[in-house]
C-alpha positions in Angstrom: 13.9 7.8 31.8 11.5 6.1 29.5 12.9 3.2 27.6 13.6 3.4 23.8 14.0 0.7 21.2 17.6 1.8 20.6 18.4 2.4 24.3 19.3 6.1 23.8 17.8 9.0 25.8 14.8 10.7 24.1 15.6 14.0 22.5 13.7 17.2 23.2 11.5 15.6 25.8 9.6 18.7 26.7 8.4 19.3 23.1 7.5 15.6 22.7 5.4 15.9 25.8 3.7 18.9 24.4 2.7 16.8 21.4 1.2 14.1 23.6 3.5 11.4 22.6 2.7 8.1 21.0 -0.5 7.6 19.1 -2.4 10.6 20.4 -0.8 13.6 18.8 -2.4 12.5 15.5 -5.6 14.3 16.1 -4.1 17.8 16.1 -4.7 19.8 12.9 -2.1 21.9 11.1 -3.0 24.6 8.7 -2.2 23.6 5.1 -1.7 20.0 5.9 -4.4 17.6 4.8 -5.5 14.9 7.2 -7.0 12.7 4.5 -5.6 9.3 3.8 -4.0 9.2 0.3 -6.6 7.9 -2.3 -4.4 5.1 -3.5 -4.4 3.6 0.0 -8.2 3.6 -0.1 -8.7 2.3 -3.6 -9.8 -1.1 -2.4 -13.0 0.5 -1.1 -14.1 1.3 -4.6 -16.4 -1.1 -6.4 -14.3 -3.7 -8.2 -14.9 -4.6 -11.8 -16.7 -7.9 -12.4 -14.5 -10.9 -12.7 -11.1 -9.2 -12.3 -8.6 -10.7 -14.7 -11.4 -13.1 -15.8 -11.4 -14.9 -12.4 -14.5 -14.5 -10.2 -12.3 -15.5 -7.2 -10.5 -12.1 -7.5 -13.9 -10.4 -7.2 -14.8 -12.3 -4.1 -11.4 -11.6 -2.5 -11.7 -7.9 -3.4 -14.7 -7.8 -0.9 -13.2 -10.1 1.6 -10.1 -8.0 2.1 -12.3 -5.2 3.5 -12.9 -7.3 6.7 -12.1 -5.8 10.1 -8.9 -7.1 11.6 -6.6 -6.3 14.5 -4.3 -3.4 14.0 -5.2 -3.5 10.3 -2.6 -6.2 9.8 -4.5 -7.8 7.0 -3.0 -11.3 7.7 -4.3 -13.0 4.6 -2.8 -15.0 1.8 -5.0 -16.6 -0.9 -3.6 -19.7 -2.7 -5.4 -19.7 -6.1 -3.2 -22.4 -7.7 -6.1 -24.9 -7.9 -9.1 -23.8 -9.9 -12.5 -23.7 -8.2 -11.2 -23.1 -4.7 -9.4 -20.6 -2.5 -7.0 -21.7 0.2 -6.9 -19.0 2.9 -3.5 -19.0 4.6 -2.5 -17.0 7.7 0.4 -14.7 6.7 3.1 -15.3 9.3 4.7 -11.9 8.6 1.5 -10.1 9.8 0.9 -11.3 13.3 0.9 -9.6 16.7 3.0 -11.8 18.9 3.1 -9.5 21.9 -0.6 -8.4 22.3 -2.1 -11.5 20.6 0.4 -14.2 21.6 -1.9 -17.1 20.6 -3.2 -15.6 17.4 -6.8 -15.5 18.6 -7.5 -12.0 17.4 -5.8 -12.8 14.1 -8.1 -15.8 13.5 -11.1 -13.7 14.4 -10.0 -11.4 11.6 -9.7 -14.4 9.3 -13.3 -15.4 10.2 -14.5 -12.0 9.2 -12.6 -12.3 5.9 -14.3 -15.7 5.2 -17.8 -14.3 6.0 -17.4 -11.4 3.6 -16.2 -13.8 0.9 -19.3 -16.0 1.5 -21.6 -13.0 1.3 -20.0 -11.7 -1.9 -20.1 -15.2 -3.5 -23.9 -15.4 -2.9 -24.2 -12.1 -4.8 -22.8 -13.9 -7.9 -25.0 -17.1 -7.4 -22.1 -19.0 -5.9 -22.2 -21.0 -2.7 -18.9 -20.9 -1.0 -18.4 -24.1 0.9 -16.1 -23.5 3.9 -13.9 -26.2 5.2 -12.1 -24.8 8.3 -8.6 -26.0 9.0 -8.4 -28.8 6.3 -5.0 -29.8 7.6 -6.0 -29.6 11.2 -6.4 -26.8 13.7 -3.3 -24.9 14.9 -2.4 -25.9 18.4 -4.1 -23.6 21.1 -1.0 -21.7 22.3 1.0 -21.2 19.2 0.7 -18.5 16.5 -1.1 -19.7 13.4 1.3 -18.2 10.9 1.7 -20.2 7.7 -1.3 -22.4 8.6 -4.1 -23.1 6.1 -7.1 -21.5 7.8 -9.8 -22.6 5.4 -10.5 -24.2 2.0 -13.2 -22.3 0.2 -14.8 -24.2 -2.6 -16.9 -22.4 -5.2 -20.1 -24.1 -6.3 -22.5 -22.4 -8.8 -26.0 -22.7 -7.5 -28.8 -21.2 -9.6 -31.5 -19.5 -7.5 -29.2 -19.1 -4.5 -30.5 -16.4 -2.2 -28.5 -13.2 -2.0 -27.5 -11.9 1.4 -28.9 -8.4 2.0 -25.8 -7.6 4.0 -23.8 -7.5 0.8 -24.9 -3.9 0.3 -23.1 -2.9 3.5 -19.7 -4.4 2.8 -18.2 -1.2 1.3 -20.1 1.1 3.7 -18.9 -0.7 6.8 -16.1 1.2 8.6 -14.8 1.0 12.2 -15.7 4.4 13.8 -12.9 5.3 16.3 -14.1 8.8 17.2 -16.7 10.3 19.5 -20.2 8.8 19.8 -23.3 10.6 20.9 -23.8 8.9 24.3 -27.1 10.7 24.8 -28.7 8.7 22.0 -30.0 5.3 22.9 -30.2 2.2 20.7 -33.6 0.5 20.9 -34.2 -2.9 22.2 -35.3 -4.0 18.7 -32.0 -2.8 17.3 -29.9 -4.6 19.9 -31.9 -7.8 19.1 -31.2 -7.3 15.4 -27.4 -7.1 16.1 -27.6 -10.3 18.2 -29.6 -12.1 15.6 -27.1 -11.2 12.9 -24.3 -12.6 15.0 -25.9 -15.9 15.9 -26.5 -16.5 12.2 -22.8 -17.4 12.0 -23.2 -20.7 13.8 -23.9 -22.5 17.0 -21.9 -22.2 20.2 -22.0 -18.4 20.6 -23.6 -16.3 23.3 -24.3 -12.7 22.3 -25.5 -9.9 24.5 -25.6 -6.2 25.1 -24.7 -4.0 28.1 -26.8 -0.9 28.3 -27.3 -0.1 32.0 -25.2 2.7 33.3 -23.6 0.9 36.2 -22.3 -2.0 34.1 -21.2 0.3 31.3 -19.2 2.3 33.8 -17.6 -0.9 35.0 -16.8 -1.9 31.4 -15.3 1.6 30.8 -13.0 1.2 33.8 -11.8 -2.3 32.9 -11.1 -1.4 29.2 -9.4 1.8 30.2 -7.1 0.1 32.7 -6.3 -2.6 30.2 -5.5 0.0 27.6 -3.1 1.8 30.0 -1.5 -1.5 30.8 -0.8 -2.0 27.1 0.6 1.5 26.7 2.9 1.2 29.7 4.2 -2.2 29.0 7.3 -1.6 26.7 7.0 -4.7 24.5 3.2 -4.3 23.8 3.5 -0.5 23.3 6.4 -1.0 20.9 4.5 -3.5 18.9 2.0 -0.8 18.1 4.7 1.8 17.6 6.3 -0.3 14.9 3.0 -0.3 13.1 2.5 3.5 13.2 2.3 5.0 9.7 2.9 8.7 10.0 1.8 11.0 7.2 0.6 10.2 3.6 3.9 8.8 2.4 4.1 6.1 5.0 0.4 5.3 4.8 0.5 4.9 1.0 3.7 2.9 1.2 2.4 0.3 3.8 -1.4 0.5 3.5 -1.8 -1.2 6.8 -1.2 -0.6 10.5 -2.1 2.5 12.5 -2.5 5.5 10.2 -1.5 8.8 11.8 -2.5 11.7 9.6 -2.7 14.6 12.2 -0.8 17.7 11.2 1.1 18.2 14.5 2.5 14.7 14.8 3.6 14.8 11.1 5.3 18.2 11.6 7.2 17.0 14.7 8.2 13.8 13.0 9.5 15.7 10.0 11.6 17.9 12.4 12.9 15.0 14.3 11.1 16.0 17.4 8.7 13.0 17.7 10.0 9.6 18.6 7.3 7.0 18.1 9.4 4.5 20.0 9.4 6.4 23.3 7.4 4.3 25.8 5.3 6.6 28.0 5.6 6.6 31.8 2.5 6.5 34.0 3.2 10.0 35.4 4.2 11.6 32.1 2.4 14.3 30.2 2.4 12.0 27.2 0.5 9.4 29.1 -1.9 12.1 30.2 -2.6 12.9 26.6 -3.0 9.2 25.8 -5.6 9.0 28.5 -7.3 12.1 27.0 -7.4 10.5 23.6 -8.9 7.3 25.1 -11.8 9.2 26.5 -13.5 9.2 23.1 -13.5 5.4 23.2 -15.7 5.6 26.3 -18.6 7.3 24.5 -21.3 4.9 23.4 -24.9 3.9 23.7 -23.9 0.5 24.9 -21.6 -2.5 24.3 -22.1 -5.7 22.3 -20.2 -8.8 23.5 -19.7 -12.2 22.0 -18.8 -15.3 24.1 -18.0 -18.7 22.7 -18.6 -22.0 24.5 -14.9 -22.7 24.3 -11.7 -21.2 22.9 -11.1 -23.6 20.0 -9.7 -22.3 16.7 -13.0 -23.1 15.1 -14.8 -21.0 17.7 -12.5 -18.1 17.0 -13.3 -18.2 13.3 -17.1 -18.4 14.0 -16.8 -15.4 16.2 -15.1 -13.4 13.4 -17.9 -14.3 11.1 -20.5 -13.4 13.8 -18.9 -10.1 14.6 -18.7 -8.9 11.0 -22.3 -9.9 10.3 -23.4 -7.9 13.4 -21.3 -4.9 12.2 -22.9 -5.0 8.8 -26.3 -5.1 10.3 -25.4 -2.1 12.5 -24.3 -0.3 9.4 -27.6 -0.9 7.7 -29.3 0.5 10.8 -27.2 3.7 10.8 -25.2 2.5 13.8 -21.4 2.6 14.4 -19.3 0.0 16.1 -15.7 -0.1 17.4 -14.1 -3.3 18.9 -12.3 -2.8 22.2 -9.9 -5.7 22.5 -7.5 -4.5 25.1 -9.1 -6.4 28.1 -9.5 -9.6 26.0 -5.9 -10.2 25.3 -3.8 -13.0 26.7 -0.4 -11.6 27.6 0.5 -11.8 31.3 0.2 -8.2 32.4 -3.4 -7.9 31.2 -4.8 -11.0 32.7 -6.3 -9.3 35.8 -8.4 -7.1 33.5 -9.5 -10.2 31.5 -10.6 -11.9 34.8 -12.6 -8.8 35.8 -14.3 -8.7 32.4 -15.2 -12.4 32.6 -16.7 -11.9 36.0 -18.7 -8.9 34.7 -20.1 -11.0 31.8 -20.9 -14.0 34.0 -18.2 -16.3 32.8 -17.2 -18.5 35.8 -13.6 -18.9 36.7 -13.5 -22.6 35.7 -15.7 -22.3 32.6 -14.2 -22.9 29.1 -16.3 -20.0 27.8 -14.2 -17.3 26.2 -15.0 -13.6 25.7 -14.1 -13.2 22.1 -15.3 -9.8 21.2 -16.4 -6.6 22.9 -17.4 -3.5 20.9 -19.0 -0.2 21.7 -22.1 0.7 19.7 -23.8 4.0 19.0 -24.0 7.0 16.8 -20.7 8.6 15.7 -20.7 12.4 15.7 -19.0 12.4 12.3 -18.9 9.9 9.5 -16.5 7.0 9.9 -13.5 6.9 7.5 -12.2 3.8 5.7 -9.0 2.2 6.7 -6.1 1.7 4.2 -5.9 -1.6 2.4 -3.1 -3.3 0.5 -3.5 -4.0 -3.1 -5.4 -7.2 -3.9 -2.7 -8.9 -5.8 -0.3 -8.7 -2.8 -2.3 -11.5 -1.1 -2.3 -13.9 -4.1 -0.3 -17.1 -4.3 -0.5 -18.2 -7.9 
């Protein structure tokens, strides 16, 4: 029997298998049941008013909170108690200790947050001076919860150049659906994405995979890493606890994994779907999970970012680099979707990480670290925004 969080046997197993189990039943429609995310959960994507509550920092943060981040945890707190600056603090209640045991991905999300704040500040003629880890870097192998990630000082600078990527902040969404694999991305477009990433700072290697043989190898590695995550109880359950099924849960939490498909909502309402049932390798639910993953193998190619080491500063730079590349992709009409499963550090996934490092020419003894891998291409449908918490929830005042 598959393990459950409460140790009991799963009920109505056959019907749950029919639904596909876990995260994958969400795609199935049900007549009369909207699959749209409740508007209040998406209100952050609307253009904020200038100088919210008379404080320009609120306006900057209203853009920064739209940054991509792992599992949509939104691990940000902003200390505004001293005028003229923002202290960005990592929210210790919004970490992923099982799949991201060192907080590397969390800090990449914080880097993206910082970059969007910098871009938004320039739009208002403000240079945002970034001091990373003013109290010192978190130790390498501990979670960074509660740590001050950066001090952001606001300095008015007349004539400061605006960043053209500002126009893409509210248009950028992570596209997790099918891409048109028959369409290619030009060499010039790939170079544009690389250029955008390296603007974030030194010490990064950025490249693209577009040849069929290497793409197939990447597909296999990421697929196997994903299956490992789904079949390992503690990592699967970490995601299960973040599932938000239906509009009420999505609107209540405004984070995590939004599941709006009609069938999964109906089965949950009837008590027939247990989000905490861990799939087995030979189960029909795992077969459905694999089927859902197939969409993530559609792409025109893959963008990767490698840092010269795995310092906390490098992780922040990588987040800044990735979001700049994604914004540039958005301006070019391209979609992007990070695939982090093979980059994670928990024990069971390490063989896949080693295989990925070899594929991207990172030697076994090199301190170089594969920080990001994302598929790139043309989504068959428009990407949808992800829920965001209300701005005021991140404030420390």
